[in-house]
C-alpha positions in Angstrom: 97.4 55.5 101.0 96.2 54.7 104.6 99.4 56.0 106.1 99.1 59.2 104.0 95.5 59.8 105.1 96.4 59.2 108.7 99.3 61.8 108.5 97.1 64.2 106.6 94.3 63.9 109.2 96.7 64.3 112.1 98.4 67.4 110.6 95.0 69.0 109.7 93.8 68.5 113.2 96.8 70.2 114.6 96.3 73.2 112.3 92.6 73.5 113.1 93.3 73.3 116.8 96.2 75.8 116.6 95.3 79.0 118.5 97.3 81.1 116.0 95.3 79.6 113.1 91.9 80.1 114.8 92.7 83.6 116.1 93.9 84.8 112.7 90.9 83.4 110.8 88.4 84.7 113.3 90.0 88.0 113.8 90.5 88.9 110.1 87.0 87.6 109.2 85.5 89.7 112.1 87.3 92.8 111.0 86.1 92.4 107.5 82.5 91.8 108.7 82.6 94.8 111.0 84.4 97.1 108.6 82.0 96.3 105.7 79.0 96.7 107.9 79.8 100.1 109.4 78.2 102.2 106.6 74.8 100.5 107.3 74.8 101.8 110.8 76.7 105.1 110.7 77.0 107.9 108.1 80.4 107.6 106.6 79.8 110.0 103.7 82.0 112.7 105.3 84.9 110.3 105.7 84.6 108.2 102.5 83.7 110.2 99.4 81.1 108.5 97.3 79.1 106.9 100.0 75.4 107.5 100.1 74.0 109.0 103.3 71.6 106.2 103.9 72.2 105.1 107.5 69.3 103.9 109.6 69.4 107.1 111.6 69.4 109.4 108.7 66.4 107.7 107.1 64.2 108.8 110.0 65.7 112.2 110.9 65.8 115.2 108.7 69.3 116.0 107.8 68.6 119.7 108.0 67.6 119.3 111.7 70.9 117.4 112.3 73.0 120.1 110.7 71.3 122.8 112.8 72.2 120.9 116.0 75.8 120.4 115.1 78.4 122.9 116.0 79.3 125.1 113.0 82.9 125.2 111.9 84.5 128.6 112.0 86.6 129.9 109.2 88.6 133.2 109.0 89.1 135.3 105.9 91.4 138.3 105.3 89.9 140.1 102.3 91.4 143.6 102.1 90.5 143.8 98.4 86.8 143.3 99.3 86.5 140.5 96.8 83.9 138.7 99.0 81.4 141.5 99.7 78.9 139.0 100.9 80.2 136.0 102.9 77.0 134.0 102.3 78.5 132.5 99.2 81.2 131.0 101.3 78.6 129.7 103.9 76.7 128.0 101.1 79.7 126.4 99.6 81.0 125.2 103.0 78.1 123.5 104.6 77.6 124.1 108.3 80.2 126.8 108.5 80.4 130.4 109.8 82.8 133.0 108.4 84.5 135.9 110.1 86.6 138.7 108.6 89.8 139.9 110.3 92.3 142.5 109.2 95.7 141.1 110.1 97.5 137.8 109.4 98.7 137.6 113.1 95.1 137.8 114.3 94.1 135.0 111.9 97.0 132.8 112.9 96.2 133.2 116.6 92.6 132.2 116.2 93.6 129.1 114.3 96.3 128.1 116.7 94.0 128.6 119.7 91.4 126.3 118.1 88.9 129.1 117.7 88.8 128.6 113.9 89.4 125.6 111.7 91.3 127.3 109.0 91.8 130.7 107.3 92.2 132.3 103.9 94.2 135.4 102.9 92.8 136.6 99.6 95.1 138.8 97.5 93.1 138.7 94.2 90.8 136.6 92.2 93.7 134.4 91.3 95.9 134.4 94.4 95.3 133.4 98.0 97.0 131.8 101.0 95.5 128.9 103.0 96.2 128.8 106.7 95.6 125.6 108.7 97.0 124.3 112.0 97.5 120.7 111.0 97.1 119.5 107.4 95.7 116.1 106.4 94.7 114.1 103.3 91.0 114.5 103.8 91.1 118.4 103.8 89.0 119.5 100.8 88.8 123.2 101.9 91.3 124.4 99.3 89.6 122.7 96.4 86.2 124.2 97.4 87.7 127.7 97.9 89.5 127.6 94.6 86.3 126.7 92.8 84.6 129.7 94.3 87.5 132.0 93.3 87.5 130.6 89.8 83.7 131.2 89.4 84.1 134.8 90.7 87.0 135.4 88.3 85.0 134.1 85.4 82.0 136.3 86.3 84.3 139.3 86.6 85.7 138.6 83.2 82.2 138.3 81.7 81.1 141.6 83.2 84.2 143.4 82.1 83.8 142.2 78.5 80.0 142.4 78.3 79.6 138.7 78.0 76.7 136.6 79.2 78.0 134.7 82.2 75.7 131.7 81.9 76.7 131.2 78.3 80.4 131.5 79.3 79.9 128.9 82.0 78.1 126.5 79.6 81.1 126.7 77.2 83.7 126.3 79.8 82.0 123.5 81.6 80.6 121.8 78.6 80.8 118.0 79.1 82.8 115.8 76.8 81.4 112.3 76.1 83.8 109.5 75.6 83.8 105.7 75.4 86.8 103.4 75.9 87.0 100.1 74.2 89.7 97.8 75.5 90.9 95.4 72.8 93.5 93.7 75.0 93.9 93.7 78.8 92.5 96.4 81.1 95.8 97.1 82.8 94.5 100.0 84.8 91.9 97.9 86.7 93.8 94.7 86.7 96.9 96.3 88.4 95.2 96.5 91.8 94.0 92.9 91.6 97.3 91.5 90.6 99.2 93.5 93.2 96.9 92.2 96.0 97.0 88.6 94.8 100.8 88.5 94.3 101.4 90.1 97.7 99.0 87.6 99.4 100.8 84.7 97.7 104.1 86.1 98.8 103.1 86.3 102.5 101.3 82.9 102.5 104.3 81.1 101.0 106.8 82.7 103.4 104.6 82.2 106.5 103.4 78.7 105.9 106.7 77.6 104.4 108.5 78.5 107.6 105.8 76.7 109.6 106.3 73.5 107.6 110.0 73.7 108.1 109.6 74.4 111.9 107.2 71.4 112.1 109.6 69.0 110.6 112.6 70.3 112.6 110.6 70.1 115.9 109.7 66.5 115.3 113.4 65.8 114.6 114.6 67.6 117.7 112.4 65.6 120.1 113.2 62.3 118.3 109.5 61.8 117.5 110.5 61.4 113.9 112.2 58.1 114.7 108.8 56.6 115.6 107.1 58.2 112.6 109.6 57.0 110.1 109.2 53.4 111.3 105.4 53.5 111.2 104.9 55.5 108.0 106.8 56.0 104.7 108.7 59.2 104.2 106.5 60.0 101.2 103.4 59.7 103.4 104.9 62.0 106.0 106.2 64.8 103.8 103.2 64.7 101.5 100.8 64.6 104.4 102.5 67.6 106.0 102.6 69.7 102.9 99.1 68.9 101.7 97.7 69.5 105.2 99.3 73.0 105.2 97.9 73.7 101.7 94.4 72.5 102.6 94.4 74.5 105.8 95.5 77.7 104.1 92.9 77.3 101.3 90.2 76.8 103.9 91.4 79.9 105.9 91.6 82.1 102.8 88.2 80.7 101.7 86.5 81.6 105.0 88.0 85.1 105.0 87.0 85.8 101.4 83.5 84.4 101.8 82.9 86.5 104.9 84.0 89.6 103.0 81.9 88.8 99.9 78.8 87.9 101.8 79.0 90.9 104.1 79.5 93.3 101.2 76.7 91.8 99.2 74.4 92.4 102.2 75.7 96.0 102.7 76.2 96.9 99.1 73.5 99.6 99.0 75.1 101.3 102.1 78.4 101.4 100.2 76.6 102.7 97.1 78.4 100.1 95.0 81.8 101.8 95.8 83.6 98.5 96.3 82.1 96.6 93.3 85.4 96.8 91.4 87.3 95.4 94.4 85.2 92.3 94.6 84.5 91.8 90.9 87.8 90.2 90.1 87.9 88.9 86.5 87.3 85.1 86.3 90.5 84.5 84.2 92.6 86.1 87.0 90.9 83.9 89.7 91.5 80.7 87.6 95.1 81.6 86.9 95.7 82.5 90.5 94.1 79.3 91.7 96.1 77.1 89.4 99.5 78.7 89.4 99.2 80.0 93.0 98.1 76.6 94.3 100.8 74.6 92.5 103.4 77.3 93.2 102.6 77.0 96.9 103.1 73.3 96.9 106.4 73.7 95.0 107.8 75.9 97.7 106.2 74.0 100.5 108.0 70.8 99.6 111.3 72.7 99.4 110.8 74.2 102.8 109.8 70.8 104.3 113.0 69.2 102.9 115.2 72.0 104.2 113.6 71.7 107.6 114.7 68.1 107.8 118.4 69.1 107.2 118.7 70.7 110.7 118.2 69.3 114.2 117.4 72.5 116.1 114.7 75.1 115.4 117.2 78.0 115.8 119.1 76.6 112.8 116.1 76.8 110.5 116.8 80.4 109.4 120.2 79.4 108.0 118.8 76.3 106.3 115.9 78.1 104.5 117.8 81.3 103.9 118.8 80.6 100.3 115.3 79.6 99.1 113.9 82.5 101.0 116.3 84.9 99.2 115.4 83.3 95.9 111.7 83.8 96.6 112.2 87.5 97.6 114.1 88.1 94.4 111.1 86.5 92.5 108.8 88.9 94.3 110.8 91.9 93.3 110.9 90.7 89.7 107.1 90.4 89.8 106.8 94.0 91.2 108.9 95.2 88.3 106.7 93.2 85.9 103.6 95.2 87.1 104.9 98.2 85.2 106.5 96.3 82.3 104.5 93.1 81.8 105.8 92.3 78.3 109.5 92.7 79.1 111.8 89.8 78.1 112.6 89.2 81.8 109.0 88.6 82.7 108.4 86.4 79.7 111.4 84.2 80.7 110.5 84.2 84.4 107.0 83.0 83.5 108.4 79.6 82.4 110.7 79.2 85.4 109.0 77.1 88.2 110.5 79.3 90.9 108.8 82.4 89.5 106.0 81.3 87.2 103.4 81.2 90.0 103.6 85.0 90.1 104.9 86.2 86.7 102.4 84.2 84.7 99.6 85.9 86.6 101.0 89.3 85.6 101.2 88.3 81.9 97.6 87.1 81.9 96.3 90.2 83.7 98.4 92.9 82.1 100.3 91.6 79.2 100.0 89.6 76.0 100.2 85.9 76.3 99.0 83.0 74.2 97.0 80.1 75.7 99.7 77.7 74.6 102.3 79.6 76.6 100.0 79.4 79.7 99.6 75.6 79.2 103.3 75.0 78.7 104.2 77.1 81.8 101.7 75.2 83.9 102.9 71.8 82.7 106.5 72.8 83.5 105.4 74.0 87.0 103.4 70.9 87.7 106.1 68.5 86.6 108.7 70.4 88.5 106.5 70.3 91.6 106.2 66.5 91.3 109.9 66.1 90.9 110.6 68.4 93.8 108.1 66.5 95.9 109.8 63.1 95.2 113.2 64.7 95.9 111.9 66.3 99.1 110.7 62.9 100.3 114.1 61.4 99.9 115.9 64.3 101.5 113.3 64.2 104.3 114.0 60.5 105.0 117.8 61.1 104.8 117.8 64.2 106.9 115.4 63.1 109.7 117.6 60.1 110.5 120.8 62.2 110.8 121.3 64.2 113.9 124.0 66.6 115.1 125.4 69.3 112.8 123.2 70.8 110.1 123.4 69.0 106.7 124.2 71.1 103.7 121.8 70.6 100.8 124.7 69.8 98.4 125.9 67.1 100.8 122.4 65.6 101.1 122.2 65.4 97.3 125.6 63.7 97.2 124.5 61.1 99.8 121.3 60.5 97.9 123.2 59.9 94.7 125.6 57.6 96.5 122.8 55.5 98.1 121.1 55.2 94.7 124.3 53.6 93.3 124.5 51.2 96.2 
């Protein structure tokens, strides 16, 4: 135990002193803090729909005064049918805008291309128009607003032609429908986002830290430092210390990042108008499942990466050594992505009991499928026992591999040597 704690402390110190680790933790946390604090200092309502206009500046200055000082956006309209007799309706629907009529399409296009107008509309009838814009983008809501105006005018024209009361017609057309949704099983719609983010995060963390563990083992072997370590500490203490140190460091890193995001959002929640509540309100059953299966699954793969790193003597040979397990893990990731759209398929059910894939697929079944508690327990027990067996096997491979230099050792040959030594 003393040897294990010494190795664990040494490896943790190396992680915490690593510039990459510190920069990543500080940078991501800082970006979250700054990003989530922006709406408290600047009005983002024009960029992010749904945000309240409650910045510190807008609380003290009348918004009408601000809009008057801003440059108005110019729009062009070609209305040969004289559908818009009064352009004031457009100016009311498009805040802080001015409208000019032209007669030809060429004139309209030139004004837009030269930057003298933001966009233009060619109106053919109450149900047909052409929208002209120099560069289109996702945040352009001009078409939607203009179509709403045309729809209203079309309805008014129909009411006048047929001697109908326009207000009554509007109330019938726009009458609200009340509805309630009772979810008896899993809320797949809201859980999809959570599961996707959690699975992708686990995928990146296992690949990144798994390779770091393999590189760490190979680096010690390449500079012969491992010879001293093996004689002063048991192989179990060395491999367990390395893997658990990586696990603890990643849990601390993720914890710091998540805490910074949660605390910052809770402080600035009013500025966000509660827009991100659903993002941070992850169901407790998902968090518990992710913590258990994700944590043990990380250890499962970490021990494998550590053992494979001991089979080579040069860092440039690591990619060939860890290639097979990396490929298996990538296949597991794609199976999980498939499971997001078909969580109750036989493939996902089988995969949820296989240690290589249960860390991801069981999370999908809990969030979006139908799974009994006994199935979750059985799957977790299988994963935990498999991780213990993999850890013990990794310790033996680690000791065998670290004392053999030269050409890379194939995993099959290492297993044969272990079996042979056991008989002896």
